[in-house]
KENU-826620 format. One record per residue (C-alpha): residue number from 1; x, y, z. Coordinates in Angstrom, 2 decimals. Layout:
<atoms>
<atom num="NUM" xx="X" yy="Y" zz="Z"/>
...
</atoms>
This chain:
<atoms>
<atom num="1" xx="-1.09" yy="10.15" zz="16.35"/>
<atom num="2" xx="1.41" yy="7.41" zz="17.00"/>
<atom num="3" xx="5.17" yy="7.32" zz="17.53"/>
<atom num="4" xx="6.82" yy="10.49" zz="16.26"/>
<atom num="5" xx="3.41" yy="12.11" zz="15.70"/>
<atom num="6" xx="2.93" yy="10.37" zz="12.35"/>
<atom num="7" xx="-0.23" yy="8.47" zz="13.26"/>
<atom num="8" xx="-1.02" yy="5.67" zz="10.87"/>
<atom num="9" xx="-0.47" yy="7.23" zz="7.48"/>
<atom num="10" xx="1.75" yy="6.14" zz="4.60"/>
<atom num="11" xx="4.90" yy="8.26" zz="4.50"/>
<atom num="12" xx="7.56" yy="8.35" zz="1.80"/>
<atom num="13" xx="11.15" yy="9.39" zz="2.49"/>
<atom num="14" xx="13.62" yy="9.87" zz="-0.38"/>
<atom num="15" xx="17.38" yy="10.18" zz="-0.66"/>
<atom num="16" xx="18.95" yy="11.28" zz="-3.92"/>
<atom num="17" xx="22.56" yy="10.79" zz="-2.79"/>
<atom num="18" xx="22.82" yy="7.16" zz="-1.74"/>
<atom num="19" xx="21.37" yy="7.68" zz="1.72"/>
<atom num="20" xx="23.77" yy="10.40" zz="2.93"/>
<atom num="21" xx="20.84" yy="12.81" zz="3.42"/>
<atom num="22" xx="17.06" yy="12.42" zz="3.24"/>
<atom num="23" xx="14.24" yy="14.68" zz="2.16"/>
<atom num="24" xx="11.52" yy="15.33" zz="4.77"/>
<atom num="25" xx="8.88" yy="12.63" zz="4.97"/>
<atom num="26" xx="5.89" yy="13.14" zz="2.73"/>
<atom num="27" xx="2.49" yy="11.79" zz="3.74"/>
<atom num="28" xx="1.00" yy="9.92" zz="0.81"/>
<atom num="29" xx="-2.12" yy="8.64" zz="2.57"/>
<atom num="30" xx="-3.81" yy="9.17" zz="5.92"/>
<atom num="31" xx="-5.50" yy="6.46" zz="8.00"/>
<atom num="32" xx="-3.73" yy="3.40" zz="6.64"/>
<atom num="33" xx="-2.70" yy="0.36" zz="8.66"/>
<atom num="34" xx="0.95" yy="-0.58" zz="9.06"/>
<atom num="35" xx="1.15" yy="-2.82" zz="5.98"/>
<atom num="36" xx="2.55" yy="-0.38" zz="3.37"/>
<atom num="37" xx="5.11" yy="-1.96" zz="1.02"/>
<atom num="38" xx="7.05" yy="-0.45" zz="-1.87"/>
<atom num="39" xx="8.49" yy="-1.87" zz="-5.10"/>
<atom num="40" xx="10.64" yy="-0.15" zz="-7.72"/>
<atom num="41" xx="10.65" yy="-0.73" zz="-11.48"/>
<atom num="42" xx="13.05" yy="1.73" zz="-13.12"/>
<atom num="43" xx="11.82" yy="5.25" zz="-12.27"/>
<atom num="44" xx="8.37" yy="3.98" zz="-11.26"/>
<atom num="45" xx="7.63" yy="3.41" zz="-7.58"/>
<atom num="46" xx="4.66" yy="1.26" zz="-6.51"/>
<atom num="47" xx="3.10" yy="1.37" zz="-3.02"/>
<atom num="48" xx="0.41" yy="-1.00" zz="-1.72"/>
<atom num="49" xx="-1.29" yy="-0.59" zz="1.67"/>
<atom num="50" xx="-4.57" yy="-1.11" zz="3.52"/>
<atom num="51" xx="-6.99" yy="1.77" zz="4.11"/>
<atom num="52" xx="-8.16" yy="1.11" zz="7.68"/>
<atom num="53" xx="-11.74" yy="-0.13" zz="8.10"/>
<atom num="54" xx="-12.05" yy="1.23" zz="11.65"/>
<atom num="55" xx="-9.91" yy="3.50" zz="13.83"/>
<atom num="56" xx="-8.18" yy="0.56" zz="15.54"/>
<atom num="57" xx="-8.15" yy="-1.73" zz="12.51"/>
<atom num="58" xx="-5.17" yy="-3.80" zz="11.42"/>
<atom num="59" xx="-6.30" yy="-4.35" zz="7.87"/>
<atom num="60" xx="-8.61" yy="-2.67" zz="5.44"/>
<atom num="61" xx="-9.23" yy="-2.15" zz="1.73"/>
<atom num="62" xx="-6.13" yy="-2.71" zz="-0.39"/>
<atom num="63" xx="-5.06" yy="0.50" zz="-2.10"/>
<atom num="64" xx="-2.30" yy="1.26" zz="-4.57"/>
<atom num="65" xx="-0.38" yy="4.41" zz="-5.53"/>
<atom num="66" xx="2.44" yy="4.98" zz="-7.98"/>
<atom num="67" xx="5.03" yy="7.55" zz="-8.90"/>
<atom num="68" xx="6.49" yy="7.58" zz="-12.41"/>
<atom num="69" xx="9.16" yy="10.19" zz="-11.58"/>
<atom num="70" xx="11.21" yy="8.62" zz="-8.78"/>
<atom num="71" xx="8.83" yy="9.76" zz="-6.04"/>
<atom num="72" xx="8.50" yy="13.44" zz="-6.92"/>
<atom num="73" xx="4.76" yy="13.18" zz="-7.64"/>
<atom num="74" xx="2.24" yy="10.44" zz="-6.81"/>
<atom num="75" xx="-1.04" yy="9.19" zz="-8.25"/>
<atom num="76" xx="-4.26" yy="9.26" zz="-6.31"/>
<atom num="77" xx="-4.93" yy="6.08" zz="-4.32"/>
<atom num="78" xx="-6.83" yy="3.33" zz="-6.14"/>
<atom num="79" xx="-8.86" yy="0.60" zz="-4.37"/>
<atom num="80" xx="-7.71" yy="-2.56" zz="-6.15"/>
<atom num="81" xx="-9.29" yy="-5.27" zz="-3.96"/>
<atom num="82" xx="-12.91" yy="-4.19" zz="-3.54"/>
<atom num="83" xx="-14.89" yy="-5.12" zz="-0.44"/>
<atom num="84" xx="-13.75" yy="-7.14" zz="2.53"/>
<atom num="85" xx="-10.81" yy="-6.71" zz="4.84"/>
<atom num="86" xx="-7.29" yy="-7.36" zz="3.63"/>
<atom num="87" xx="-3.97" yy="-7.30" zz="5.48"/>
<atom num="88" xx="-0.27" yy="-8.00" zz="4.95"/>
<atom num="89" xx="-0.06" yy="-6.45" zz="1.49"/>
<atom num="90" xx="2.96" yy="-7.26" zz="-0.67"/>
<atom num="91" xx="3.94" yy="-5.69" zz="-3.99"/>
<atom num="92" xx="6.41" yy="-6.70" zz="-6.70"/>
<atom num="93" xx="7.16" yy="-4.98" zz="-10.00"/>
<atom num="94" xx="9.37" yy="-5.68" zz="-13.02"/>
<atom num="95" xx="9.27" yy="-4.82" zz="-16.72"/>
<atom num="96" xx="5.95" yy="-2.95" zz="-16.40"/>
<atom num="97" xx="4.23" yy="-5.86" zz="-14.61"/>
<atom num="98" xx="2.93" yy="-5.18" zz="-11.08"/>
<atom num="99" xx="1.40" yy="-7.73" zz="-8.71"/>
<atom num="100" xx="-0.13" yy="-6.88" zz="-5.34"/>
<atom num="101" xx="-1.06" yy="-9.71" zz="-2.99"/>
<atom num="102" xx="-2.93" yy="-9.69" zz="0.32"/>
<atom num="103" xx="-4.43" yy="-11.92" zz="2.96"/>
<atom num="104" xx="-8.17" yy="-11.68" zz="3.53"/>
<atom num="105" xx="-9.31" yy="-11.30" zz="7.13"/>
<atom num="106" xx="-12.53" yy="-11.42" zz="9.13"/>
<atom num="107" xx="-14.54" yy="-8.20" zz="9.07"/>
<atom num="108" xx="-15.31" yy="-8.68" zz="12.77"/>
<atom num="109" xx="-12.44" yy="-10.51" zz="14.47"/>
<atom num="110" xx="-14.65" yy="-11.58" zz="17.39"/>
<atom num="111" xx="-17.50" yy="-13.21" zz="15.50"/>
<atom num="112" xx="-16.86" yy="-13.76" zz="11.79"/>
<atom num="113" xx="-15.33" yy="-16.93" zz="10.34"/>
<atom num="114" xx="-12.14" yy="-16.74" zz="8.31"/>
<atom num="115" xx="-12.82" yy="-16.16" zz="4.61"/>
<atom num="116" xx="-12.63" yy="-19.34" zz="2.51"/>
<atom num="117" xx="-10.58" yy="-17.59" zz="-0.19"/>
<atom num="118" xx="-7.85" yy="-16.45" zz="2.18"/>
<atom num="119" xx="-5.38" yy="-15.01" zz="-0.33"/>
<atom num="120" xx="-6.04" yy="-12.53" zz="-3.11"/>
<atom num="121" xx="-4.11" yy="-10.59" zz="-5.70"/>
<atom num="122" xx="-4.43" yy="-8.00" zz="-8.41"/>
<atom num="123" xx="-2.22" yy="-7.72" zz="-11.48"/>
<atom num="124" xx="-1.38" yy="-4.80" zz="-13.74"/>
<atom num="125" xx="0.31" yy="-5.29" zz="-17.10"/>
<atom num="126" xx="0.77" yy="-1.56" zz="-17.78"/>
<atom num="127" xx="2.92" yy="-0.45" zz="-14.86"/>
<atom num="128" xx="0.04" yy="0.10" zz="-12.44"/>
<atom num="129" xx="-2.10" yy="2.30" zz="-14.66"/>
<atom num="130" xx="-4.98" yy="-0.21" zz="-14.80"/>
<atom num="131" xx="-5.81" yy="-3.32" zz="-12.76"/>
</atoms>
């Protein structure tokens, strides 16, 4: 585990009173790198992050989760980028459109060349239901 005993999971904290108090952190995913990002579109929350490739990995397979009820319940994680190693995920959402972007990395930092197609993205036109 890392600082505070949380390890490298994706945690969600929610306040329903403008930040005066917060609900306890909820782990959404275990063994992710530190790239989790969140976007909000109405009552739908969108989270993109990398599922670590190795125990000490900074990058992994880009995954996505969503909540359609302001963070009360969450979908199962979906791999939206396929093979390879991705890092620095970003997510934006508006009017039911969701875009997740990432930077592709070497699988083995010591020996592999940088991927030629360095940036990638996935787009959903139905609020993150399909990609």
